[in-house]
All heavy atoms as TSV, in Angstrom:
chain	resi	resn	atom	element	x	y	z
A	1	MET	N	N	-43.804	-93.005	126.466
A	1	MET	CA	C	-44.989	-92.873	125.648
A	1	MET	C	C	-46.167	-92.602	126.540
A	1	MET	O	O	-46.368	-93.165	127.597
A	1	MET	CB	C	-45.190	-94.271	124.917
A	1	MET	CG	C	-46.336	-94.170	123.972
A	1	MET	SD	S	-46.405	-95.632	122.897
A	1	MET	CE	C	-47.817	-96.483	123.622
A	2	HIS	N	N	-46.967	-91.582	126.090
A	2	HIS	CA	C	-48.038	-91.132	126.836
A	2	HIS	C	C	-49.365	-91.369	126.042
A	2	HIS	O	O	-49.444	-91.092	124.886
A	2	HIS	CB	C	-47.942	-89.643	127.129
A	2	HIS	CG	C	-49.150	-89.059	127.786
A	2	HIS	ND1	N	-49.474	-89.323	129.077
A	2	HIS	CD2	C	-50.084	-88.251	127.264
A	2	HIS	CE1	C	-50.573	-88.648	129.341
A	2	HIS	NE2	N	-51.020	-87.994	128.238
A	3	LEU	N	N	-50.313	-92.025	126.730
A	3	LEU	CA	C	-51.626	-92.272	126.084
A	3	LEU	C	C	-52.648	-91.346	126.661
A	3	LEU	O	O	-52.696	-91.215	127.916
A	3	LEU	CB	C	-52.070	-93.718	126.317
A	3	LEU	CG	C	-51.286	-94.763	125.561
A	3	LEU	CD1	C	-51.746	-96.171	125.994
A	3	LEU	CD2	C	-51.432	-94.607	124.080
A	4	ASP	N	N	-53.416	-90.733	125.837
A	4	ASP	CA	C	-54.545	-89.930	126.237
A	4	ASP	C	C	-55.777	-90.833	126.320
A	4	ASP	O	O	-56.459	-91.063	125.431
A	4	ASP	CB	C	-54.787	-88.749	125.204
A	4	ASP	CG	C	-55.841	-87.805	125.709
A	4	ASP	OD1	O	-56.365	-87.972	126.843
A	4	ASP	OD2	O	-56.107	-86.843	124.981
A	5	TRP	N	N	-55.982	-91.335	127.632
A	5	TRP	CA	C	-57.023	-92.331	127.796
A	5	TRP	C	C	-58.413	-91.666	127.628
A	5	TRP	O	O	-59.373	-92.426	127.187
A	5	TRP	CB	C	-56.918	-92.885	129.208
A	5	TRP	CG	C	-55.705	-93.768	129.363
A	5	TRP	CD1	C	-54.502	-93.411	129.910
A	5	TRP	CD2	C	-55.570	-95.084	128.800
A	5	TRP	NE1	N	-53.624	-94.508	129.778
A	5	TRP	CE2	C	-54.270	-95.493	129.117
A	5	TRP	CE3	C	-56.369	-95.937	128.081
A	5	TRP	CZ2	C	-53.762	-96.757	128.777
A	5	TRP	CZ3	C	-55.942	-97.191	127.786
A	5	TRP	CH2	C	-54.582	-97.605	128.132
A	6	THR	N	N	-58.551	-90.444	127.862
A	6	THR	CA	C	-59.851	-89.779	127.587
A	6	THR	C	C	-60.200	-89.756	126.136
A	6	THR	O	O	-61.337	-90.102	125.776
A	6	THR	CB	C	-59.847	-88.349	128.213
A	6	THR	OG1	O	-59.407	-88.423	129.543
A	6	THR	CG2	C	-61.198	-87.690	128.027
A	7	ALA	N	N	-59.264	-89.440	125.315
A	7	ALA	CA	C	-59.491	-89.409	123.843
A	7	ALA	C	C	-59.815	-90.812	123.404
A	7	ALA	O	O	-60.637	-90.999	122.484
A	7	ALA	CB	C	-58.307	-88.792	123.121
A	8	LEU	N	N	-59.051	-91.783	123.866
A	8	LEU	CA	C	-59.237	-93.203	123.438
A	8	LEU	C	C	-60.669	-93.650	123.833
A	8	LEU	O	O	-61.284	-94.284	123.070
A	8	LEU	CB	C	-58.204	-94.082	124.091
A	8	LEU	CG	C	-58.225	-95.554	123.710
A	8	LEU	CD1	C	-58.037	-95.759	122.167
A	8	LEU	CD2	C	-57.224	-96.314	124.497
A	9	GLY	N	N	-61.060	-93.290	125.041
A	9	GLY	CA	C	-62.475	-93.649	125.471
A	9	GLY	C	C	-63.505	-92.961	124.590
A	9	GLY	O	O	-64.497	-93.515	124.281
A	10	GLN	N	N	-63.290	-91.693	124.210
A	10	GLN	CA	C	-64.217	-91.017	123.389
A	10	GLN	C	C	-64.320	-91.633	121.981
A	10	GLN	O	O	-65.456	-91.834	121.456
A	10	GLN	CB	C	-63.829	-89.557	123.177
A	10	GLN	CG	C	-64.054	-88.723	124.453
A	10	GLN	CD	C	-63.465	-87.278	124.350
A	10	GLN	OE1	O	-62.740	-86.971	123.428
A	10	GLN	NE2	N	-63.776	-86.486	125.333
A	11	VAL	N	N	-63.141	-92.004	121.437
A	11	VAL	CA	C	-63.209	-92.660	120.119
A	11	VAL	C	C	-63.907	-94.034	120.255
A	11	VAL	O	O	-64.677	-94.341	119.306
A	11	VAL	CB	C	-61.740	-92.887	119.597
A	11	VAL	CG1	C	-61.695	-93.733	118.392
A	11	VAL	CG2	C	-61.128	-91.494	119.271
A	12	THR	N	N	-63.665	-94.737	121.220
A	12	THR	CA	C	-64.312	-96.040	121.450
A	12	THR	C	C	-65.879	-95.844	121.557
A	12	THR	O	O	-66.613	-96.562	120.938
A	12	THR	CB	C	-63.826	-96.723	122.705
A	12	THR	OG1	O	-62.411	-96.930	122.493
A	12	THR	CG2	C	-64.449	-98.085	122.869
A	13	ALA	N	N	-66.264	-94.868	122.354
A	13	ALA	CA	C	-67.684	-94.621	122.564
A	13	ALA	C	C	-68.389	-94.199	121.279
A	13	ALA	O	O	-69.528	-94.704	120.925
A	13	ALA	CB	C	-67.921	-93.560	123.610
A	14	VAL	N	N	-67.776	-93.326	120.524
A	14	VAL	CA	C	-68.349	-92.866	119.284
A	14	VAL	C	C	-68.407	-94.017	118.228
A	14	VAL	O	O	-69.406	-94.220	117.509
A	14	VAL	CB	C	-67.542	-91.684	118.743
A	14	VAL	CG1	C	-67.961	-91.364	117.261
A	14	VAL	CG2	C	-67.794	-90.450	119.547
A	15	SER	N	N	-67.348	-94.837	118.191
A	15	SER	CA	C	-67.321	-95.976	117.273
A	15	SER	C	C	-68.435	-96.966	117.585
A	15	SER	O	O	-69.174	-97.406	116.694
A	15	SER	CB	C	-65.996	-96.675	117.286
A	15	SER	OG	O	-64.940	-95.824	116.935
A	16	ILE	N	N	-68.604	-97.247	118.842
A	16	ILE	CA	C	-69.639	-98.243	119.233
A	16	ILE	C	C	-71.024	-97.629	118.945
A	16	ILE	O	O	-71.968	-98.291	118.444
A	16	ILE	CB	C	-69.525	-98.619	120.685
A	16	ILE	CG1	C	-68.295	-99.458	120.922
A	16	ILE	CG2	C	-70.743	-99.334	121.224
A	16	ILE	CD1	C	-67.869	-99.754	122.329
A	17	GLY	N	N	-71.234	-96.343	119.271
A	17	GLY	CA	C	-72.482	-95.694	118.987
A	17	GLY	C	C	-72.889	-95.629	117.517
A	17	GLY	O	O	-74.032	-95.960	117.143
A	18	VAL	N	N	-71.906	-95.308	116.695
A	18	VAL	CA	C	-72.153	-95.219	115.230
A	18	VAL	C	C	-72.439	-96.601	114.713
A	18	VAL	O	O	-73.288	-96.822	113.868
A	18	VAL	CB	C	-71.006	-94.542	114.528
A	18	VAL	CG1	C	-71.117	-94.686	113.001
A	18	VAL	CG2	C	-70.954	-93.025	114.860
A	19	THR	N	N	-71.689	-97.602	115.163
A	19	THR	CA	C	-71.954	-98.967	114.751
A	19	THR	C	C	-73.334	-99.459	115.081
A	19	THR	O	O	-74.020	-100.028	114.212
A	19	THR	CB	C	-70.865	-99.933	115.344
A	19	THR	OG1	O	-69.600	-99.523	114.964
A	19	THR	CG2	C	-71.100	-101.398	114.939
A	20	VAL	N	N	-73.775	-99.235	116.299
A	20	VAL	CA	C	-75.149	-99.609	116.685
A	20	VAL	C	C	-76.167	-98.828	115.871
A	20	VAL	O	O	-77.183	-99.417	115.449
A	20	VAL	CB	C	-75.274	-99.368	118.210
A	20	VAL	CG1	C	-76.822	-99.541	118.591
A	20	VAL	CG2	C	-74.485	-100.329	118.993
A	21	ALA	N	N	-75.930	-97.538	115.622
A	21	ALA	CA	C	-76.853	-96.785	114.824
A	21	ALA	C	C	-76.930	-97.278	113.370
A	21	ALA	O	O	-78.079	-97.424	112.826
A	21	ALA	CB	C	-76.468	-95.303	114.819
A	22	VAL	N	N	-75.854	-97.614	112.745
A	22	VAL	CA	C	-75.867	-98.109	111.411
A	22	VAL	C	C	-76.576	-99.483	111.251
A	22	VAL	O	O	-77.399	-99.708	110.375
A	22	VAL	CB	C	-74.464	-98.213	110.804
A	22	VAL	CG1	C	-74.409	-98.934	109.475
A	22	VAL	CG2	C	-73.872	-96.829	110.595
A	23	VAL	N	N	-76.348	-100.311	112.238
A	23	VAL	CA	C	-76.998	-101.633	112.291
A	23	VAL	C	C	-78.493	-101.430	112.481
A	23	VAL	O	O	-79.321	-102.114	111.794
A	23	VAL	CB	C	-76.432	-102.519	113.400
A	23	VAL	CG1	C	-77.318	-103.730	113.594
A	23	VAL	CG2	C	-75.025	-102.938	113.058
A	24	ALA	N	N	-78.901	-100.485	113.317
A	24	ALA	CA	C	-80.353	-100.288	113.575
A	24	ALA	C	C	-81.020	-99.716	112.295
A	24	ALA	O	O	-82.143	-100.090	111.874
A	24	ALA	CB	C	-80.530	-99.330	114.722
A	25	VAL	N	N	-80.386	-98.785	111.604
A	25	VAL	CA	C	-80.928	-98.182	110.382
A	25	VAL	C	C	-81.013	-99.251	109.292
A	25	VAL	O	O	-81.969	-99.279	108.496
A	25	VAL	CB	C	-80.056	-96.949	109.985
A	25	VAL	CG1	C	-80.437	-96.505	108.540
A	25	VAL	CG2	C	-80.264	-95.850	110.940
A	26	PHE	N	N	-79.960	-100.087	109.173
A	26	PHE	CA	C	-79.998	-101.188	108.208
A	26	PHE	C	C	-81.187	-102.140	108.470
A	26	PHE	O	O	-81.870	-102.562	107.532
A	26	PHE	CB	C	-78.670	-101.925	108.172
A	26	PHE	CG	C	-78.594	-102.947	107.077
A	26	PHE	CD1	C	-78.158	-102.535	105.871
A	26	PHE	CD2	C	-78.875	-104.262	107.298
A	26	PHE	CE1	C	-78.016	-103.476	104.804
A	26	PHE	CE2	C	-78.788	-105.204	106.222
A	26	PHE	CZ	C	-78.352	-104.815	104.982
A	27	ALA	N	N	-81.411	-102.450	109.742
A	27	ALA	CA	C	-82.525	-103.315	110.147
A	27	ALA	C	C	-83.849	-102.675	109.741
A	27	ALA	O	O	-84.748	-103.377	109.323
A	27	ALA	CB	C	-82.451	-103.583	111.682
A	28	LEU	N	N	-83.976	-101.328	109.933
A	28	LEU	CA	C	-85.162	-100.685	109.504
A	28	LEU	C	C	-85.364	-100.751	108.034
A	28	LEU	O	O	-86.486	-100.827	107.494
A	28	LEU	CB	C	-85.176	-99.219	109.982
A	28	LEU	CG	C	-85.349	-98.994	111.474
A	28	LEU	CD1	C	-85.124	-97.463	111.783
A	28	LEU	CD2	C	-86.691	-99.437	111.896
A	29	GLY	N	N	-84.308	-100.721	107.271
A	29	GLY	CA	C	-84.349	-100.896	105.764
A	29	GLY	C	C	-84.860	-102.258	105.419
A	29	GLY	O	O	-85.613	-102.414	104.504
A	30	VAL	N	N	-84.331	-103.278	106.079
A	30	VAL	CA	C	-84.839	-104.665	105.847
A	30	VAL	C	C	-86.314	-104.784	106.239
A	30	VAL	O	O	-87.085	-105.439	105.512
A	30	VAL	CB	C	-83.910	-105.638	106.666
A	30	VAL	CG1	C	-84.532	-107.089	106.547
A	30	VAL	CG2	C	-82.541	-105.659	106.097
A	31	LEU	N	N	-86.715	-104.109	107.288
A	31	LEU	CA	C	-88.132	-104.129	107.642
A	31	LEU	C	C	-88.969	-103.524	106.586
A	31	LEU	O	O	-90.050	-103.995	106.275
A	31	LEU	CB	C	-88.343	-103.386	109.005
A	31	LEU	CG	C	-89.772	-103.248	109.486
A	31	LEU	CD1	C	-90.354	-104.591	109.815
A	31	LEU	CD2	C	-89.817	-102.318	110.696
A	32	GLY	N	N	-88.483	-102.414	105.938
A	32	GLY	CA	C	-89.231	-101.802	104.887
A	32	GLY	C	C	-89.408	-102.705	103.722
A	32	GLY	O	O	-90.441	-102.792	103.077
A	33	LEU	N	N	-88.304	-103.464	103.374
A	33	LEU	CA	C	-88.397	-104.465	102.293
A	33	LEU	C	C	-89.361	-105.583	102.631
A	33	LEU	O	O	-90.089	-106.055	101.751
A	33	LEU	CB	C	-87.086	-105.035	101.963
A	33	LEU	CG	C	-86.052	-104.070	101.240
A	33	LEU	CD1	C	-84.718	-104.767	101.039
A	33	LEU	CD2	C	-86.649	-103.630	99.952
A	34	ALA	N	N	-89.436	-105.982	103.894
A	34	ALA	CA	C	-90.343	-106.985	104.303
A	34	ALA	C	C	-91.807	-106.510	104.157
A	34	ALA	O	O	-92.691	-107.294	103.753
A	34	ALA	CB	C	-90.063	-107.428	105.732
A	35	ARG	N	N	-92.028	-105.236	104.477
A	35	ARG	CA	C	-93.366	-104.693	104.287
A	35	ARG	C	C	-93.786	-104.679	102.843
A	35	ARG	O	O	-94.932	-104.862	102.527
A	35	ARG	CB	C	-93.437	-103.289	104.911
A	35	ARG	CG	C	-93.379	-103.266	106.373
A	35	ARG	CD	C	-93.446	-101.882	106.865
A	35	ARG	NE	N	-93.486	-101.855	108.341
A	35	ARG	CZ	C	-93.230	-100.795	109.111
A	35	ARG	NH1	N	-93.080	-99.628	108.516
A	35	ARG	NH2	N	-93.284	-100.880	110.429
A	36	VAL	N	N	-92.837	-104.478	101.985
A	36	VAL	CA	C	-93.099	-104.493	100.527
A	36	VAL	C	C	-93.522	-105.852	100.114
A	36	VAL	O	O	-94.501	-106.046	99.347
A	36	VAL	CB	C	-91.889	-103.979	99.677
A	36	VAL	CG1	C	-92.111	-104.231	98.198
A	36	VAL	CG2	C	-91.638	-102.506	99.987
A	37	GLU	N	N	-92.792	-106.861	100.551
A	37	GLU	CA	C	-93.086	-108.238	100.200
A	37	GLU	C	C	-94.481	-108.687	100.754
A	37	GLU	O	O	-95.224	-109.353	100.072
A	37	GLU	CB	C	-92.023	-109.192	100.697
A	37	GLU	CG	C	-90.702	-109.073	100.015
A	37	GLU	CD	C	-90.806	-109.360	98.547
A	37	GLU	OE1	O	-91.497	-110.365	98.127
A	37	GLU	OE2	O	-90.248	-108.600	97.759
A	38	VAL	N	N	-94.830	-108.322	101.987
A	38	VAL	CA	C	-96.126	-108.636	102.497
A	38	VAL	C	C	-97.227	-107.945	101.754
A	38	VAL	O	O	-98.226	-108.556	101.441
A	38	VAL	CB	C	-96.200	-108.175	104.011
A	38	VAL	CG1	C	-97.566	-108.270	104.519
A	38	VAL	CG2	C	-95.269	-109.129	104.815
A	39	ALA	N	N	-97.049	-106.706	101.371
A	39	ALA	CA	C	-98.073	-106.013	100.553
A	39	ALA	C	C	-98.244	-106.569	99.186
A	39	ALA	O	O	-99.342	-106.606	98.656
A	39	ALA	CB	C	-97.638	-104.504	100.436
A	40	ARG	N	N	-97.152	-107.092	98.609
A	40	ARG	CA	C	-97.281	-107.735	97.258
A	40	ARG	C	C	-98.014	-109.046	97.352
A	40	ARG	O	O	-98.620	-109.454	96.308
A	40	ARG	CB	C	-95.884	-107.926	96.653
A	40	ARG	CG	C	-95.252	-106.709	96.192
A	40	ARG	CD	C	-93.915	-106.940	95.513
A	40	ARG	NE	N	-93.309	-105.711	95.093
A	40	ARG	CZ	C	-92.106	-105.561	94.718
A	40	ARG	NH1	N	-91.302	-106.645	94.661
A	40	ARG	NH2	N	-91.585	-104.402	94.355
A	41	GLU	N	N	-97.980	-109.780	98.416
A	41	GLU	CA	C	-98.674	-111.011	98.545
A	41	GLU	C	C	-100.178	-110.836	98.653
A	41	GLU	O	O	-100.956	-111.661	98.295
A	41	GLU	CB	C	-98.191	-111.717	99.802
A	41	GLU	CG	C	-96.760	-112.292	99.662
A	41	GLU	CD	C	-96.270	-112.908	100.946
A	41	GLU	OE1	O	-96.974	-112.940	101.953
A	41	GLU	OE2	O	-95.089	-113.393	100.927
A	42	GLN	N	N	-100.602	-109.625	99.058
A	42	GLN	CA	C	-102.016	-109.416	99.158
A	42	GLN	C	C	-102.553	-108.947	97.775
A	42	GLN	O	O	-101.841	-108.247	97.035
A	42	GLN	CB	C	-102.303	-108.280	100.211
A	42	GLN	CG	C	-101.888	-108.676	101.612
A	42	GLN	CD	C	-102.021	-107.504	102.656
A	42	GLN	OE1	O	-102.356	-106.433	102.238
A	42	GLN	NE2	N	-101.796	-107.821	103.855
A	43	PRO	N	N	-103.788	-109.252	97.454
A	43	PRO	CA	C	-104.295	-108.905	96.155
A	43	PRO	C	C	-104.415	-107.327	96.004
A	43	PRO	O	O	-105.007	-106.669	96.804
A	43	PRO	CB	C	-105.692	-109.505	96.076
A	43	PRO	CG	C	-105.916	-110.064	97.428
A	43	PRO	CD	C	-104.718	-110.039	98.245
A	44	GLY	N	N	-103.776	-106.851	94.952
A	44	GLY	CA	C	-103.801	-105.401	94.637
A	44	GLY	C	C	-103.041	-104.580	95.592
A	44	GLY	O	O	-103.160	-103.350	95.618
A	45	GLY	N	N	-102.144	-105.151	96.391
A	45	GLY	CA	C	-101.460	-104.378	97.411
A	45	GLY	C	C	-100.093	-103.935	96.890
A	45	GLY	O	O	-99.369	-104.583	96.273
A	46	THR	N	N	-99.827	-102.702	97.200
A	46	THR	CA	C	-98.485	-102.116	96.888
A	46	THR	C	C	-98.072	-101.320	98.172
A	46	THR	O	O	-98.919	-100.727	98.832
A	46	THR	CB	C	-98.485	-101.197	95.669
A	46	THR	OG1	O	-99.427	-100.112	95.962
A	46	THR	CG2	C	-98.862	-101.898	94.434
A	47	SER	N	N	-96.878	-101.309	98.398
A	47	SER	CA	C	-96.345	-100.570	99.570
A	47	SER	C	C	-95.179	-99.615	99.123
A	47	SER	O	O	-94.023	-99.977	99.276
A	47	SER	CB	C	-95.864	-101.521	100.623
A	47	SER	OG	O	-95.363	-100.791	101.739
A	48	SER	N	N	-95.542	-98.473	98.614
A	48	SER	CA	C	-94.525	-97.523	98.283
A	48	SER	C	C	-93.837	-96.920	99.538
A	48	SER	O	O	-92.709	-96.490	99.441
A	48	SER	CB	C	-95.109	-96.446	97.411
A	48	SER	OG	O	-96.130	-95.768	98.059
A	49	ALA	N	N	-94.580	-96.825	100.628
A	49	ALA	CA	C	-93.972	-96.354	101.854
A	49	ALA	C	C	-92.876	-97.245	102.315
A	49	ALA	O	O	-91.845	-96.823	102.786
A	49	ALA	CB	C	-95.035	-96.189	102.920
A	50	GLY	N	N	-93.059	-98.536	102.271
A	50	GLY	CA	C	-92.051	-99.505	102.682
A	50	GLY	C	C	-90.802	-99.428	101.779
A	50	GLY	O	O	-89.707	-99.547	102.218
A	51	LEU	N	N	-91.067	-99.228	100.480
A	51	LEU	CA	C	-89.937	-99.158	99.551
A	51	LEU	C	C	-89.155	-97.812	99.772
A	51	LEU	O	O	-87.980	-97.816	99.720
A	51	LEU	CB	C	-90.515	-99.179	98.070
A	51	LEU	CG	C	-89.457	-99.409	96.996
A	51	LEU	CD1	C	-88.737	-100.735	97.206
A	51	LEU	CD2	C	-90.172	-99.384	95.649
A	52	ALA	N	N	-89.874	-96.767	100.076
A	52	ALA	CA	C	-89.253	-95.523	100.349
A	52	ALA	C	C	-88.429	-95.605	101.691
A	52	ALA	O	O	-87.281	-95.090	101.712
A	52	ALA	CB	C	-90.242	-94.326	100.473
A	53	GLN	N	N	-89.018	-96.248	102.623
A	53	GLN	CA	C	-88.306	-96.460	103.931
A	53	GLN	C	C	-86.989	-97.219	103.726
A	53	GLN	O	O	-85.928	-96.877	104.199
A	53	GLN	CB	C	-89.193	-97.208	104.937
A	53	GLN	CG	C	-88.513	-97.632	106.188
A	53	GLN	CD	C	-89.368	-98.475	107.066
A	53	GLN	OE1	O	-90.580	-98.633	106.863
A	53	GLN	NE2	N	-88.743	-99.105	108.066
A	54	ALA	N	N	-87.093	-98.332	102.929
A	54	ALA	CA	C	-85.928	-99.136	102.661
A	54	ALA	C	C	-84.841	-98.306	101.925
A	54	ALA	O	O	-83.665	-98.376	102.298
A	54	ALA	CB	C	-86.291	-100.376	101.872
A	55	GLY	N	N	-85.304	-97.585	100.920
A	55	GLY	CA	C	-84.349	-96.781	100.131
A	55	GLY	C	C	-83.672	-95.707	100.937
A	55	GLY	O	O	-82.405	-95.585	100.848
A	56	LEU	N	N	-84.353	-95.066	101.790
A	56	LEU	CA	C	-83.735	-94.059	102.663
A	56	LEU	C	C	-82.771	-94.626	103.660
A	56	LEU	O	O	-81.720	-94.110	103.896
A	56	LEU	CB	C	-84.808	-93.177	103.305
A	56	LEU	CG	C	-85.639	-92.256	102.451
A	56	LEU	CD1	C	-86.717	-91.552	103.164
A	56	LEU	CD2	C	-84.659	-91.189	101.838
A	57	CYS	N	N	-83.186	-95.723	104.247
A	57	CYS	CA	C	-82.385	-96.366	105.237
A	57	CYS	C	C	-81.058	-96.856	104.630
A	57	CYS	O	O	-79.967	-96.648	105.163
A	57	CYS	CB	C	-83.084	-97.495	105.942
A	57	CYS	SG	S	-84.399	-96.884	107.027
A	58	PHE	N	N	-81.184	-97.525	103.493
A	58	PHE	CA	C	-79.977	-98.069	102.789
A	58	PHE	C	C	-79.075	-96.905	102.338
A	58	PHE	O	O	-77.865	-96.988	102.358
A	58	PHE	CB	C	-80.336	-99.019	101.736
A	58	PHE	CG	C	-80.928	-100.285	102.194
A	58	PHE	CD1	C	-81.945	-100.911	101.483
A	58	PHE	CD2	C	-80.579	-100.874	103.377
A	58	PHE	CE1	C	-82.573	-102.033	101.924
A	58	PHE	CE2	C	-81.153	-102.054	103.904
A	58	PHE	CZ	C	-82.161	-102.634	103.127
A	59	LEU	N	N	-79.660	-95.823	101.882
A	59	LEU	CA	C	-78.905	-94.621	101.437
A	59	LEU	C	C	-78.155	-94.079	102.597
A	59	LEU	O	O	-76.982	-93.603	102.510
A	59	LEU	CB	C	-79.876	-93.627	100.771
A	59	LEU	CG	C	-79.175	-92.478	100.172
A	59	LEU	CD1	C	-78.302	-92.871	98.987
A	59	LEU	CD2	C	-80.188	-91.431	99.714
A	60	ALA	N	N	-78.820	-94.026	103.798
A	60	ALA	CA	C	-78.135	-93.506	104.964
A	60	ALA	C	C	-76.948	-94.404	105.357
A	60	ALA	O	O	-75.859	-93.831	105.761
A	60	ALA	CB	C	-79.106	-93.394	106.131
A	61	CYS	N	N	-77.111	-95.675	105.252
A	61	CYS	CA	C	-76.071	-96.567	105.586
A	61	CYS	C	C	-74.809	-96.377	104.587
A	61	CYS	O	O	-73.700	-96.313	105.054
A	61	CYS	CB	C	-76.448	-98.036	105.505
A	61	CYS	SG	S	-77.588	-98.509	106.897
A	62	VAL	N	N	-75.150	-96.219	103.342
A	62	VAL	CA	C	-74.059	-96.015	102.362
A	62	VAL	C	C	-73.380	-94.677	102.636
A	62	VAL	O	O	-72.159	-94.564	102.507
A	62	VAL	CB	C	-74.659	-96.047	100.918
A	62	VAL	CG1	C	-73.673	-95.515	99.881
A	62	VAL	CG2	C	-75.098	-97.429	100.562
A	63	ALA	N	N	-74.133	-93.682	103.029
A	63	ALA	CA	C	-73.492	-92.352	103.319
A	63	ALA	C	C	-72.589	-92.447	104.484
A	63	ALA	O	O	-71.475	-91.821	104.519
A	63	ALA	CB	C	-74.606	-91.307	103.555
A	64	VAL	N	N	-72.958	-93.163	105.542
A	64	VAL	CA	C	-72.113	-93.284	106.743
A	64	VAL	C	C	-70.800	-94.082	106.341
A	64	VAL	O	O	-69.715	-93.654	106.769
A	64	VAL	CB	C	-72.863	-93.960	107.898
A	64	VAL	CG1	C	-71.929	-94.380	108.976
A	64	VAL	CG2	C	-73.940	-93.119	108.405
A	65	VAL	N	N	-70.964	-95.167	105.599
A	65	VAL	CA	C	-69.777	-95.910	105.188
A	65	VAL	C	C	-68.875	-95.024	104.298
A	65	VAL	O	O	-67.613	-95.060	104.492
A	65	VAL	CB	C	-70.209	-97.189	104.458
A	65	VAL	CG1	C	-68.998	-97.932	103.895
A	65	VAL	CG2	C	-70.918	-98.120	105.518
A	66	ALA	N	N	-69.469	-94.354	103.374
A	66	ALA	CA	C	-68.628	-93.471	102.492
A	66	ALA	C	C	-67.892	-92.368	103.283
A	66	ALA	O	O	-66.733	-92.086	103.009
A	66	ALA	CB	C	-69.514	-92.822	101.438
A	67	TYR	N	N	-68.570	-91.835	104.268
A	67	TYR	CA	C	-67.925	-90.780	105.161
A	67	TYR	C	C	-66.807	-91.437	105.940
A	67	TYR	O	O	-65.727	-90.800	106.051
A	67	TYR	CB	C	-68.917	-90.140	106.075
A	67	TYR	CG	C	-68.409	-89.041	106.865
A	67	TYR	CD1	C	-67.872	-87.877	106.270
A	67	TYR	CD2	C	-68.283	-89.114	108.250
A	67	TYR	CE1	C	-67.316	-86.887	107.028
A	67	TYR	CE2	C	-67.746	-88.190	109.040
A	67	TYR	CZ	C	-67.233	-86.981	108.436
A	67	TYR	OH	O	-66.750	-86.018	109.246
A	68	GLY	N	N	-66.987	-92.608	106.399
A	68	GLY	CA	C	-65.888	-93.327	107.146
A	68	GLY	C	C	-64.682	-93.549	106.250
A	68	GLY	O	O	-63.559	-93.415	106.667
A	69	ILE	N	N	-64.890	-93.984	105.025
A	69	ILE	CA	C	-63.825	-94.214	104.091
A	69	ILE	C	C	-63.124	-92.867	103.788
A	69	ILE	O	O	-61.893	-92.787	103.675
A	69	ILE	CB	C	-64.323	-94.876	102.833
A	69	ILE	CG1	C	-64.753	-96.349	103.183
A	69	ILE	CG2	C	-63.259	-94.901	101.773
A	69	ILE	CD1	C	-65.432	-97.044	102.052
A	70	TYR	N	N	-63.940	-91.811	103.640
A	70	TYR	CA	C	-63.357	-90.460	103.345
A	70	TYR	C	C	-62.430	-90.029	104.495
A	70	TYR	O	O	-61.359	-89.451	104.259
A	70	TYR	CB	C	-64.481	-89.500	103.218
A	70	TYR	CG	C	-64.020	-88.043	103.216
A	70	TYR	CD1	C	-63.400	-87.444	102.117
A	70	TYR	CD2	C	-64.196	-87.282	104.357
A	70	TYR	CE1	C	-62.968	-86.158	102.161
A	70	TYR	CE2	C	-63.693	-85.922	104.355
A	70	TYR	CZ	C	-63.123	-85.370	103.303
A	70	TYR	OH	O	-62.691	-84.075	103.314
A	71	LEU	N	N	-62.820	-90.362	105.764
A	71	LEU	CA	C	-61.971	-89.974	106.904
A	71	LEU	C	C	-60.701	-90.804	106.985
A	71	LEU	O	O	-59.720	-90.272	107.458
A	71	LEU	CB	C	-62.804	-90.141	108.188
A	71	LEU	CG	C	-63.966	-89.207	108.412
A	71	LEU	CD1	C	-64.705	-89.517	109.707
A	71	LEU	CD2	C	-63.422	-87.756	108.518
A	72	ILE	N	N	-60.773	-92.059	106.569
A	72	ILE	CA	C	-59.608	-92.905	106.668
A	72	ILE	C	C	-58.586	-92.740	105.578
A	72	ILE	O	O	-57.350	-92.679	105.799
A	72	ILE	CB	C	-60.090	-94.423	106.659
A	72	ILE	CG1	C	-60.883	-94.712	107.925
A	72	ILE	CG2	C	-58.882	-95.339	106.542
A	72	ILE	CD1	C	-61.553	-96.032	107.953
A	73	VAL	N	N	-58.964	-92.478	104.359
A	73	VAL	CA	C	-58.136	-92.380	103.250
A	73	VAL	C	C	-57.640	-90.984	103.042
A	73	VAL	O	O	-58.418	-90.054	102.731
A	73	VAL	CB	C	-58.809	-92.895	101.921
A	73	VAL	CG1	C	-57.902	-92.779	100.728
A	73	VAL	CG2	C	-59.288	-94.296	102.099
A	74	PRO	N	N	-56.340	-90.724	103.183
A	74	PRO	CA	C	-55.834	-89.313	103.127
A	74	PRO	C	C	-55.890	-88.732	101.773
A	74	PRO	O	O	-55.906	-87.491	101.620
A	74	PRO	CB	C	-54.409	-89.443	103.623
A	74	PRO	CG	C	-54.035	-90.891	103.510
A	74	PRO	CD	C	-55.326	-91.692	103.537
A	75	GLN	N	N	-55.921	-89.528	100.648
A	75	GLN	CA	C	-55.954	-88.972	99.354
A	75	GLN	C	C	-57.238	-88.243	99.015
A	75	GLN	O	O	-57.319	-87.455	98.123
A	75	GLN	CB	C	-55.712	-90.045	98.275
A	75	GLN	CG	C	-54.291	-90.500	98.181
A	75	GLN	CD	C	-53.986	-91.625	99.150
A	75	GLN	OE1	O	-54.827	-92.058	99.925
A	75	GLN	NE2	N	-52.737	-92.042	99.248
A	76	PHE	N	N	-58.330	-88.546	99.796
A	76	PHE	CA	C	-59.571	-87.862	99.569
A	76	PHE	C	C	-59.670	-86.538	100.177
A	76	PHE	O	O	-60.671	-85.821	99.980
A	76	PHE	CB	C	-60.728	-88.748	100.096
A	76	PHE	CG	C	-60.886	-90.066	99.364
A	76	PHE	CD1	C	-61.432	-91.169	100.008
A	76	PHE	CD2	C	-60.558	-90.114	98.011
A	76	PHE	CE1	C	-61.608	-92.368	99.308
A	76	PHE	CE2	C	-60.707	-91.347	97.356
A	76	PHE	CZ	C	-61.259	-92.452	97.924
A	77	HIS	N	N	-58.764	-86.149	101.015
A	77	HIS	CA	C	-58.785	-84.814	101.694
A	77	HIS	C	C	-58.259	-83.735	100.820
A	77	HIS	O	O	-57.331	-83.683	100.199
A	77	HIS	CB	C	-57.986	-84.884	102.974
A	77	HIS	CG	C	-58.642	-85.794	103.928
A	77	HIS	ND1	N	-59.252	-85.330	105.113
A	77	HIS	CD2	C	-58.756	-87.138	104.000
A	77	HIS	CE1	C	-59.715	-86.335	105.824
A	77	HIS	NE2	N	-59.391	-87.461	105.160
C-alpha cells in the first residue's frame, strides 16, 4: 500500500484553513447580531448594517456547508 503523503498534507491544510475561515465568518455574524442588539437598546437606534453583516456571514457559512455536503454525497453529482 502506497500513501501519497503530499496529497494527505494538502487535504489536511485545506481542511484546517476552511474550518478556521468558517468559524471566523460565523463569529463575524454573531458580532453583527450583537451590534443589532446594542443599537436596539439605544433610544431610536436601528442597525441595518449589523443585520446585513449577520445575514451575509451566516449565508456564507451555509453555502460552505452545503458545498461540503455536495462534495461528499455522490448522488448530488
